[in-house]
C-alpha positions as CSV (number, residue, x, y, z in Angstrom):
1,X,-8.5,3.1,21.0
2,X,-6.7,1.2,18.2
3,X,-4.2,-1.6,19.0
4,X,-0.6,-0.5,18.9
5,X,1.2,-1.5,15.7
6,X,4.9,-2.3,15.1
7,X,6.9,-1.3,12.0
8,X,10.5,-1.8,10.8
9,X,11.6,1.5,9.2
10,X,14.6,1.6,7.0
11,X,15.8,5.2,6.2
12,X,18.4,6.0,3.5
13,X,19.9,9.4,3.2
14,X,20.0,10.8,-0.4
15,X,22.1,13.9,-0.6
16,X,22.3,16.5,2.1
17,X,18.6,17.0,2.8
18,X,16.7,14.1,1.2
19,X,15.6,10.8,2.6
20,X,14.0,7.7,1.2
21,X,13.2,4.3,2.7
22,X,10.8,1.5,3.4
23,X,8.3,0.7,6.1
24,X,7.4,-2.9,6.9
25,X,4.5,-3.9,9.0
26,X,5.5,-6.5,11.5
27,X,2.0,-7.9,11.7
28,X,1.3,-8.3,7.9
29,X,4.8,-8.3,6.3
30,X,3.5,-5.6,3.9
31,X,6.1,-3.1,2.7
32,X,5.6,0.5,1.5
33,X,8.3,2.9,0.2
34,X,8.6,6.6,1.0
35,X,10.7,9.5,-0.4
36,X,9.8,12.2,2.1
37,X,9.1,12.5,5.9
38,X,5.5,13.5,5.0
39,X,5.0,10.3,3.0
40,X,6.5,8.3,5.8
41,X,3.9,9.8,8.2
42,X,1.0,9.0,5.8
43,X,2.2,5.4,5.4
44,X,2.4,4.8,9.2
45,X,-1.1,6.2,9.6
46,X,-2.5,4.2,6.8
47,X,-3.9,0.6,6.8
48,X,-0.9,-1.7,6.3
49,X,-3.0,-4.4,4.8
50,X,-3.1,-2.3,1.6
51,X,0.7,-2.5,1.2
52,X,2.5,-4.8,-1.2
53,X,3.8,-8.1,0.3
54,X,7.4,-8.2,1.5
55,X,9.9,-8.9,-1.3
56,X,12.1,-10.8,1.2
57,X,9.4,-13.5,1.7
58,X,8.5,-15.1,-1.7
59,X,5.6,-17.0,0.0
60,X,3.8,-13.7,0.4
61,X,4.1,-12.6,-3.2
62,X,1.1,-12.7,-5.5
63,X,2.1,-14.9,-8.4
64,X,-1.2,-14.9,-10.3
């Protein structure tokens, strides 16, 4: 069984029936954006090491 993972999920309502937001992996600091509940589910089930670094932490940005 896989180890449990923790996420910070920010959800923003857009209109009457649309949502968007970001998911941040607590372990890696990676951030992924979503624009639908299905995309949110895909992101949570994916490997968070493939996500882009958190924009709130400049030390994790790739400046190459």
